[in-house]
C-alpha atoms as one frame of an Amber mdcrd trajectory, in Angstrom:
protein
-146.051   3.243  17.942-148.821   0.668  17.335-152.404   1.865  17.436-153.182
  -0.585  20.247-150.372   0.915  22.352-151.604   4.470  21.743-155.141   3.434
  22.685-153.914   1.803  25.885-151.980   4.914  26.907-154.944   7.171  26.199
-157.129   4.846  28.237-154.719   5.027  31.158-154.494   8.817  31.067-158.265
   9.077  31.274-158.063   7.861  34.872-154.760   9.430  35.890-153.610  12.954
  36.451-150.310  14.811  36.801-151.797  16.329  39.973-150.974  13.945  42.826
-153.360  13.522  45.748-151.942  14.963  48.976-153.200  12.006  51.032-152.938
   8.474  49.698-156.468   7.224  48.932-157.749   4.292  50.938-161.104   2.605
  51.448-161.890   0.242  54.324-164.389  -2.600  54.214-166.315  -4.125  57.106
-169.151  -6.584  57.708-171.558  -7.466  60.506-171.252 -11.212  59.869-168.127
 -13.332  59.383-167.325 -14.022  55.752-165.372 -16.765  54.095-162.541 -16.257
  51.626-162.898 -14.597  48.248-161.692 -11.761  46.066-162.444  -8.310  47.440
-163.163  -5.851  44.637-163.469  -2.066  44.792-165.104  -0.265  41.849-165.095
   3.473  41.138-166.534   5.699  38.430-166.399   9.463  38.062-169.389  11.516
  39.205-170.450  13.213  35.986-173.481  15.075  37.337-173.045  16.536  40.853
-176.841  16.757  41.258-177.593  13.183  40.163-178.732  10.505  42.593-176.385
   7.636  43.312-176.452   4.815  40.743-177.836   1.475  41.877-174.464  -0.153
  41.280-170.882   0.596  40.248-168.972  -1.978  38.245-166.227  -2.521  35.710
-165.932  -5.071  32.943-163.835  -5.307  29.781-166.834  -5.004  27.442-169.297
  -2.374  28.647-167.762  -0.702  31.731-164.185  -0.638  30.516-163.556   2.993
  31.544-164.152   2.380  35.247-161.590   1.762  37.966-161.206  -1.516  39.869
-158.827  -2.598  42.622-158.689  -6.053  44.183-157.028  -8.368  46.650-157.518
 -11.940  47.811-158.719 -12.237  51.417-159.108 -15.135  53.831-162.285 -13.581
  55.238-163.534 -10.641  57.286-164.547 -10.813  60.940-167.008  -8.376  62.553
-165.144  -5.460  64.089-162.143  -5.942  61.791-161.761  -3.792  58.709-159.792
  -4.627  55.580-158.334  -1.772  53.564-157.828  -1.351  49.840-155.224   1.189
  48.780-152.512   2.006  46.272-150.567  -1.164  47.080-153.324  -3.400  45.707
-153.591  -4.545  42.123-155.683  -2.093  40.129-156.833  -1.086  36.666-156.224
   1.126  34.713-153.686   2.478  37.237-152.891   2.416  40.942-155.429   3.953
  43.295-152.710   6.472  44.126-152.998   7.819  40.585-156.723   8.476  40.570
-157.346  12.038  39.482-158.807  14.482  42.023-162.579  14.663  41.926-165.727
  12.939  43.100-166.342   9.210  42.614-169.112   6.706  43.114-167.633   3.608
  44.786-168.847   0.136  45.683-167.225  -3.039  47.001-167.997  -6.686  46.199
-166.749  -9.872  47.829-166.592 -12.343  44.954-166.875 -15.563  46.911-166.670
 -18.041  44.035-164.121 -16.159  41.890-166.334 -15.840  38.822-166.585 -12.053
  38.485-164.163 -12.023  35.538-166.694 -14.176  33.666-170.133 -13.237  34.946
-169.638  -9.590  35.874-171.995  -8.072  38.436-172.346 -10.101  41.657-174.216
 -13.372  41.431-175.704 -15.687  43.998-173.817 -15.691  47.296-171.612 -12.656
  46.657-171.613  -9.810  49.169-172.012  -6.192  48.088-171.958  -2.773  49.742
-174.254   0.170  49.034-172.925   2.740  46.565-171.138   5.627  48.286-169.663
   8.910  47.108-166.122   9.959  47.981-163.933  12.923  47.111-160.239  12.787
  46.212-157.853  13.841  47.569-158.999  12.549  50.936-159.135  15.228  53.600
-161.127  13.532  56.344-161.628  10.051  57.787-161.023   7.010  55.628-164.276
   5.999  53.835-165.827   2.816  55.245-167.989   0.538  53.082-170.083  -2.218
  54.666-170.716  -5.486  52.845-174.336  -5.539  53.952-176.215  -7.342  51.160
-175.980 -10.953  50.026-176.951 -11.472  46.384-179.711 -14.053  45.980-179.448
 -16.731  43.298-183.008 -17.156  42.007-184.321 -20.437  40.620-185.453 -20.860
  37.039-188.377 -18.580  36.062-188.017 -16.475  39.247-186.594 -12.957  39.709
-186.217 -10.436  42.515-189.634  -9.100  41.488-191.248 -12.526  41.779-192.373
 -15.075  39.146-191.575 -14.214  35.520-194.970 -15.501  34.325-198.550 -15.893
  35.417-199.465 -19.342  36.720-201.141 -20.167  33.383-198.152 -19.081  31.276
-195.701 -20.788  33.607-197.512 -24.088  33.124-197.095 -23.698  29.353-193.399
 -22.800  29.695-192.656 -25.699  32.030-194.462 -28.133  29.752-192.413 -27.103
  26.729-189.010 -26.151  28.240-187.337 -28.879  30.285-184.033 -28.356  32.124
-181.623 -31.280  32.168-178.548 -32.279  34.152-176.332 -35.061  32.883-173.338
 -36.388  34.823-170.663 -37.065  32.209-168.477 -40.149  32.761-165.705 -38.710
  30.557-165.588 -35.313  32.258-165.949 -36.840  35.719-163.011 -39.144  35.071
-160.936 -36.174  33.890-161.744 -34.014  36.932-161.789 -36.804  39.502-165.250
 -35.683  40.684-168.780 -35.667  39.240-169.099 -33.111  36.418-172.575 -32.165
  35.235-173.561 -30.963  31.772-176.578 -28.638  31.908-179.054 -27.100  29.540
-182.658 -26.908  28.377-184.735 -28.860  25.846-187.560 -27.070  24.021-190.222
 -29.164  22.314-192.818 -27.786  19.858-196.560 -27.649  20.423-198.242 -30.971
  19.780-195.137 -32.911  20.735-196.664 -34.722  23.715-199.762 -35.899  21.860
-198.025 -36.888  18.627-195.568 -39.462  17.332-193.665 -37.398  14.764-189.911
 -36.954  14.923-188.380 -33.497  14.633-185.161 -31.887  13.426-182.993 -30.808
  16.347-180.917 -27.658  16.822-178.015 -27.677  19.288-177.435 -24.101  20.424
-174.869 -22.625  22.796-174.334 -19.125  24.139-171.517 -16.595  24.025-169.036
 -15.374  26.618-170.425 -14.249  30.054-173.709 -16.135  29.522-175.054 -19.285
  31.164-178.332 -20.853  32.227-180.052 -17.507  32.825-179.263 -16.341  29.307
-180.297 -19.703  27.865-183.643 -19.566  29.669-184.349 -16.122  28.200-183.470
 -17.400  24.712-185.606 -20.491  25.248-188.694 -18.417  26.059-188.061 -16.365
  22.914-187.849 -19.528  20.787-191.006 -20.918  22.370-192.912 -17.697  21.712
-191.674 -17.346  18.122-192.493 -20.990  17.334-196.013 -20.563  18.716-196.477
 -17.516  16.470-195.240 -19.415  13.394-192.106 -17.258  13.166-189.914 -20.356
  13.648-190.481 -23.881  12.300-191.454 -26.738  14.666-188.140 -28.208  15.791
-186.577 -29.489  18.998-184.021 -27.100  20.465-181.281 -28.150  22.871-179.806
 -25.142  24.680-176.335 -26.054  25.979-174.593 -24.309  28.886-170.871 -23.997
  28.103-169.842 -21.808  31.046-167.056 -23.163  33.241-164.602 -21.901  35.904
-162.137 -20.879  33.177-164.758 -19.141  30.996-166.358 -20.914  28.024-165.019
 -24.391  27.282-166.154 -24.174  23.623-167.196 -27.846  23.546-163.616 -28.688
  22.631-161.401 -31.441  24.052-158.629 -29.533  25.820-155.926 -30.489  28.296
-157.164 -27.858  30.751-160.963 -28.045  30.604-161.311 -31.714  29.744-163.019
 -33.710  26.959-166.119 -31.555  26.404-166.482 -32.473  22.728-166.219 -36.177
  23.523-168.760 -35.827  26.324-171.207 -34.027  24.033-170.871 -36.282  20.988
-170.563 -39.682  22.666-172.559 -39.180  25.858-174.996 -36.262  26.043-176.366
 -36.265  22.481-177.067 -40.036  22.493-178.729 -39.701  25.901-180.977 -36.797
  24.853-181.859 -38.321  21.502-182.859 -41.563  23.209-185.349 -39.657  25.370
-186.801 -37.228  22.815-188.301 -37.909  19.392-185.420 -36.497  17.412-185.100
 -37.288  13.720-182.154 -39.737  13.798-180.734 -38.651  10.430-177.537 -36.565
  10.784-178.952 -34.299   8.040-181.609 -33.200  10.550-179.138 -32.415  13.364
-177.961 -28.786  13.321-175.629 -26.432  15.187-176.139 -22.751  16.044-174.236
 -20.188  18.119-173.021 -16.599  18.294-169.578 -15.249  19.274-167.914 -17.837
  21.564-170.920 -20.031  20.837-170.281 -19.536  17.127-166.680 -20.684  17.502
-167.786 -23.732  19.514-170.274 -24.840  16.883-167.806 -24.180  14.064-165.299
 -26.391  15.885-167.837 -29.198  16.282-168.853 -29.075  12.611-165.235 -29.242
  11.444-164.270 -32.051  13.799-167.440 -34.147  13.474-168.555 -33.314   9.929
-170.641 -36.454   9.391-172.591 -36.052  12.656-174.335 -32.794  11.739-176.332
 -31.433   8.834-174.715 -28.033   9.122-173.617 -25.167  11.358-175.367 -21.797
  11.223-173.119 -19.475  13.186-172.479 -15.776  13.652-169.509 -13.628  14.684
-167.328 -16.566  15.751-164.413 -15.831  18.052-160.982 -15.550  16.465-160.493
 -18.198  13.781-157.041 -17.132  12.516-154.158 -16.344  14.861-152.433 -14.104
  12.381-155.084 -11.605  13.529-155.562 -11.988  17.287-156.930  -8.632  18.475
-155.121  -7.132  15.492-151.832  -8.918  16.292-150.111 -11.693  14.349-149.046
 -13.930  17.241-146.787 -15.950  14.940-144.385 -13.008  14.499-141.462 -13.092
  16.973-141.573  -9.312  17.522-145.317  -9.079  18.190-146.789  -7.731  21.428
-150.365  -7.812  22.713-151.190  -4.590  24.530-154.672  -5.362  25.772-156.638
  -3.191  28.226-159.125  -6.055  28.381-156.448  -8.514  29.472-155.076  -6.107
  32.090-158.507  -5.529  33.619-159.215  -9.264  33.684-155.986  -9.850  35.615
-157.324  -7.564  38.367-160.860  -8.986  38.373-159.616 -12.533  38.901-156.991
 -15.071  37.962-159.299 -16.930  35.599-162.675 -16.680  33.912-161.899 -13.634
  31.760-161.922 -13.722  27.976-158.123 -13.979  27.612-157.784 -16.754  30.178
-160.813 -18.500  28.664-158.970 -18.708  25.345-155.859 -19.988  27.129-157.803
 -22.727  28.914-158.915 -24.069  25.531-155.883 -23.392  23.338-152.822 -23.514
  25.638-150.793 -26.422  26.961-150.863 -26.978  30.713-147.995 -25.397  32.637
-145.883 -26.901  35.402-148.173 -25.203  37.932-151.163 -27.113  36.559-152.728
 -24.007  35.003-153.099 -23.074  31.329-149.946 -21.439  30.024-150.532 -17.733
  29.272-150.149 -16.618  25.682-148.787 -13.235  26.725-147.693 -11.221  29.736
-150.647  -9.014  30.708-148.376  -6.068  31.620-145.559  -6.133  29.043-147.557
  -7.740  26.235-144.688 -10.140  25.495-145.882 -13.297  23.719-144.599 -16.739
  24.678-143.427 -18.134  21.298-143.898 -21.769  22.359-147.502 -21.146  23.396
-148.145 -19.166  20.207-146.745 -22.034  18.140-148.995 -24.520  19.993-152.051
 -22.346  19.318-151.224 -22.025  15.630-150.479 -25.706  15.086-153.451 -27.130
  16.995-156.239 -24.574  17.175-156.007 -22.191  14.225-159.276 -22.855  12.388
-158.053 -21.418   9.095-155.069 -23.771   9.169-157.319 -26.715   9.982-159.649
 -25.860   7.101-156.779 -25.689   4.622-155.401 -29.051   5.744-158.615 -31.050
   6.323-161.323 -29.761   4.032-160.056 -31.290   0.766-160.191 -34.819   2.221
-163.552 -34.216   3.945-165.300 -32.081   1.338-168.168 -34.577   0.913-169.052
 -34.167   4.595-168.333 -30.429   4.786-169.351 -28.791   1.513-172.516 -26.736
   1.878-172.735 -27.203   5.647-171.037 -24.060   6.925-173.058 -20.821   7.055
-171.384 -17.802   8.664-172.663 -14.280   9.324-170.635 -11.433  10.815-171.150
  -7.713  11.045-168.876  -5.746   8.718-168.314  -3.374  11.668-167.872  -5.960
  14.428-166.750  -4.178  17.624-164.106  -6.839  18.268-162.790  -6.933  14.713
-164.061 -10.480  14.174-164.941  -9.735  10.571-161.181  -9.731   9.852-160.522
 -13.271  11.083-163.745 -14.401   9.401-162.402 -13.096   6.088-159.256 -15.171
   6.708-161.517 -18.176   7.284-163.430 -17.511   4.066-160.132 -17.321   2.161
-159.023 -20.617   3.713-162.235 -22.357   2.619-161.786 -21.046  -0.925-158.123
 -22.103  -0.952-159.194 -25.611   0.058-161.756 -25.713  -2.742-164.598 -25.860
  -0.225-168.169 -24.643  -0.506-169.498 -22.488   2.347-171.650 -19.388   2.776
-170.201 -16.200   4.260-172.227 -13.024   4.817-170.629  -9.756   5.948-173.590
  -7.613   6.988-173.022  -3.931   6.075-173.321  -1.502   8.976-173.806  -4.271
  11.550-171.740  -4.938  14.640-171.393  -7.714  17.189-174.506  -6.888  19.188
-177.039  -5.760  16.567-176.321  -8.407  13.927-179.563 -10.313  14.528-181.982
  -7.386  14.440-183.727  -6.053  11.357-186.359  -3.320  11.554-188.787  -4.178
  14.339-187.656  -7.824  14.530-184.974  -8.285  17.171-184.149 -11.880  16.162
-184.578 -11.655  12.392-181.341 -13.511  11.616-182.348 -16.243  14.049-185.514
 -16.739  11.994-183.568 -16.812   8.698-181.166 -19.438  10.045-183.923 -21.646
  11.461-185.911 -21.733   8.202-182.781 -22.572   6.219-182.301 -25.546   8.539
-185.935 -26.548   8.119-185.668 -26.532   4.329-182.586 -28.732   4.608-184.331
 -31.233   6.883-187.851 -31.054   5.394-187.517 -30.030   1.717-191.096 -31.117
   0.931-192.735 -29.282   3.827-195.451 -26.738   2.947-194.309 -24.554   5.854
-192.361 -21.476   4.779-190.509 -18.573   6.327-193.098 -15.847   7.091-190.521
 -13.215   6.218-189.637  -9.958   7.972-192.050  -8.392  10.403-194.065  -5.520
   8.972-192.880  -2.065   9.882-194.444  -0.572  12.984-197.192   1.919  12.319
-196.358   5.527  13.194
């Protein structure tokens, strides 16, 4: 039996029990105000400490809360005085509600109004949520009732539930240096048949407004689950580090690549639309006409981590003469002979993925698996991306797998294209990945490195010993040490005669 199958069975048994509840578990949901349609989600986690206070929230996601229970159903709405039940007949993960082991559970319900929980996780603006309650299984009394009593607020930029993120003085500095933008793309709007907006932030260095100099520009995009909130946090970090001399003075363009299907990867796909075309032919020319960007392609750089790393790798390979290089880390799967440890090109392969099964319960799209399918898969007769594999049986669709391999396998593309484009590609690709990446991405990155070598290409690959997906950037007391290393390598490429130099690692903290 494959290791992935054994792991999936062990995962299932952790939430099931041979002891069957005597009364089928059921939770009912009510509200004081009418609601619209959405996906009603019920989350449960075991009570580990009987004396502990209730947690502030209960959730499940395929990355950090993957051991929790979730059940779901689509609803047309809830009217006051009418309750909607969730029980063993509803879709659930890791098993039916009927199979929950006896014991005490913390539970919470969410009405995901805009169907983005599979991407964003915990409720976002407009979603309804109940307080956390404690229930005991098997049920012996009345059915538990949870009230959707709180509407999650979507806060504007630089605001939180606790109020402004900065003092008035600091906020003035932030708003002077970090500018949000919204650009309605003609190409994407034509594809969707409605206005489609590209969003992000532009960070300019100190002295920009009073000077006339041009600056190198870094195009950065985020990883899976992130969006404008994550970008704004990163932008403040870049602003602070630049002010302290930890980063060189460059213009940074922070690009939001979140979409209804997940991350669109800035790739032209039949499901998401022409995002690469919109970026290269529309957004970049527009931004660079409004900011003093060094017009030389050698001063235009790409940076991203995880899904953002894959996106920037894709752009560098497909538009090699437009950029001076891509500095990326832990890119998503680049070789489909190792997709979550499975060679999808083999006719007998199966993908047994707890992540994929949970995503199917959280929502029909927006999860990591469906995000890949929206980029890589052909469009089905129903107008949706064709699934690579059945989420329950693990059976792979050979036609979809063949389409992925022939059109989107980065290692294959490198082997076929790099020799003819080596003048535009050699020396431009810089890849870091943790040798202990939690998602096994170091394996597909090694395939990519082998493909570059087979094509006679020149690229830098670093497999950081002891590092994983989430701690790759930190070193000692410096949380973004790798970010600093990448930025100064770009600066030396764009400004080889500059007297500015990398200040090096932060000194160790005093005991």
